[in-house]
C-alpha positions in Angstrom: -3.1 -4.2 17.7 -2.1 -2.9 14.3 -5.5 -4.2 13.0 -7.2 -2.4 15.9 -5.4 1.0 15.2 -6.2 0.8 11.3 -10.1 0.1 12.3 -9.7 3.4 14.8 -8.2 5.2 11.8 -11.2 4.5 9.1 -13.7 5.4 12.3 -13.0 8.9 11.3 -14.9 8.5 8.1 -17.3 5.8 9.6 -15.6 3.1 7.6 -14.7 1.0 10.3 -16.9 -1.8 9.5 -15.8 -1.7 5.5 -12.2 -3.5 7.0 -12.4 -6.8 5.7 -10.8 -9.9 7.7 -10.5 -13.0 6.0 -9.9 -16.6 7.4 -6.8 -17.1 4.8 -3.9 -15.2 4.4 -3.6 -11.8 2.4 0.0 -11.7 3.2 1.3 -11.1 -0.2 -0.1 -9.8 -3.8 -0.4 -13.4 -4.8 -2.4 -14.4 -1.7 -4.5 -11.3 -1.5 -5.9 -11.1 -5.1 -6.8 -14.9 -4.3 -8.5 -14.4 -1.3 -10.7 -11.4 -2.3 -11.1 -12.8 -6.2 -9.6 -9.9 -8.1 -6.2 -9.5 -10.4 -2.7 -9.4 -8.7 -2.8 -5.7 -10.4 -5.3 -4.1 -7.8 -3.9 -5.3 -4.7 -2.4 -2.0 -3.4 0.8 -3.0 -1.7 2.6 -0.6 0.6 6.3 -0.3 0.3 8.4 0.8 2.8 11.9 3.1 2.1 14.8 4.6 4.2 14.0 8.3 3.5 16.2 11.3 4.9 17.0 11.1 8.6 16.0 7.1 8.8 12.4 8.4 8.6 10.7 5.9 6.7 8.5 7.1 3.6 5.9 4.6 2.4 5.4 4.2 -1.2 1.6 2.6 -2.2 1.6 0.6 -5.3 -0.3 -1.7 -7.6 0.2 -5.2 -7.2 2.1 -5.9 -10.4 4.5 -2.6 -10.1 8.3 -2.8 -9.3 9.9 -0.3 -8.0 12.3 1.9 -10.6 15.2 2.2 -8.8 16.3 5.2 -11.3 12.6 7.0 -11.3 12.8 6.5 -7.6 16.1 8.4 -7.3 14.6 11.1 -9.9 12.1 11.8 -7.6 13.3 11.5 -4.0 17.0 12.5 -4.6 18.0 9.4 -2.9 18.6 5.8 -3.6 15.7 3.4 -3.1 16.7 1.4 0.1 14.0 -0.7 1.3 13.4 -1.0 5.4 14.0 -4.2 7.3 11.4 -6.1 8.9 11.7 -5.2 12.4 12.3 -1.3 10.9 9.0 -1.8 9.3 7.2 -2.7 11.9 8.8 -0.2 14.6 8.5 3.0 11.7 4.8 1.8 10.8 3.4 -0.3 13.6 2.6 -2.8 11.1 3.9 -6.1 10.4 5.3 -7.6 6.6 2.2 -8.9 5.2 -0.3 -6.0 6.9 1.9 -2.7 6.4 -0.6 -0.4 5.1 -0.3 3.4 5.0 -3.5 4.0 7.5 -3.4 3.8 11.6 0.6 4.3 11.4 2.2 4.8 14.7 4.5 7.4 13.7 4.1 10.6 11.0 5.7 8.9 7.6 5.0 10.5 4.3 2.9 8.5 2.0 3.3 8.7 -1.8 0.8 7.1 -4.2 2.3 5.6 -7.5 0.3 6.6 -10.6 0.5 2.6 -11.5 -2.8 2.5 -9.3 -5.0 5.2 -11.2 -5.8 3.1 -14.0 -8.6 1.1 -11.4 -11.5 2.1 -10.1 -11.1 0.6 -6.8 -8.0 -1.0 -5.2 -7.4 -3.2 -2.2 -4.9 -2.4 0.5 -4.1 -4.4 3.5 -5.6 -3.3 6.7 -2.4 -3.6 9.4 -2.7 -7.6 9.5 -1.9 -10.5 7.3 -5.6 -11.2 6.7 -7.3 -7.8 6.1 -7.8 -5.2 3.3 -10.7 -2.7 2.5 -11.7 -1.6 -1.1 -11.1 2.1 -1.5 -11.3 4.8 -4.8 -8.2 6.6 -6.1 -9.5 9.6 -4.3 -10.6 7.6 -0.8 -7.2 6.2 -1.1 -5.5 9.7 -1.1 -8.1 11.0 1.5 -7.7 8.4 4.4 -3.8 7.9 3.8 -3.1 11.4 4.1 -0.8 10.9 0.8 1.5 13.7 -0.1 1.6 13.5 -3.7 1.2 10.8 -6.5 4.3 9.9 -7.7 5.7 8.0 -10.9 8.2 5.7 -9.3 7.2 2.2 -10.9 8.2 -0.2 -13.8 6.5 -3.3 -15.4 3.2 -2.4 -15.0 1.9 -0.2 -17.8 0.4 -2.3 -20.2 0.3 -5.9 -18.5 -2.3 -5.0 -15.7 -5.1 -3.5 -18.1 -4.4 -7.2 -20.3 -5.3 -8.7 -17.4 -8.3 -6.5 -16.5 -9.8 -7.1 -20.0 -9.3 -11.3 -19.8 
């Protein structure tokens, strides 16, 4: 159901046929990178946090980035608390391993982390544990209805660029 919601979402831009479905799992950053054949940093992972009034907020970040609790609190004004797998499914309509900012069952605020900006294209999941789509930064902003770019991650600055050059 979740994959179909995402495909329906992309139909608005005639991009539903660009959703890739794999025979192998792409549920983790490492699995997705191996399946697609790119460095892990180019996997756009969607992280779900408890926002204000218990409404989730989604942060899409590079596969090699980790949430920086101090930056998160400075940006949003509250502590970074991740949702449980059940809460993620309830809030987004997507199960862990396929969470993405597309085809959501609720109107959630989506933020894109600057860790993604070093790439021409990235690969977010598409609602299942074996799907992805390749998007430019402009497409990611447009299709995710992102509110804004934020800087809430750490441990990615140089590492990803060095890997990309290898």
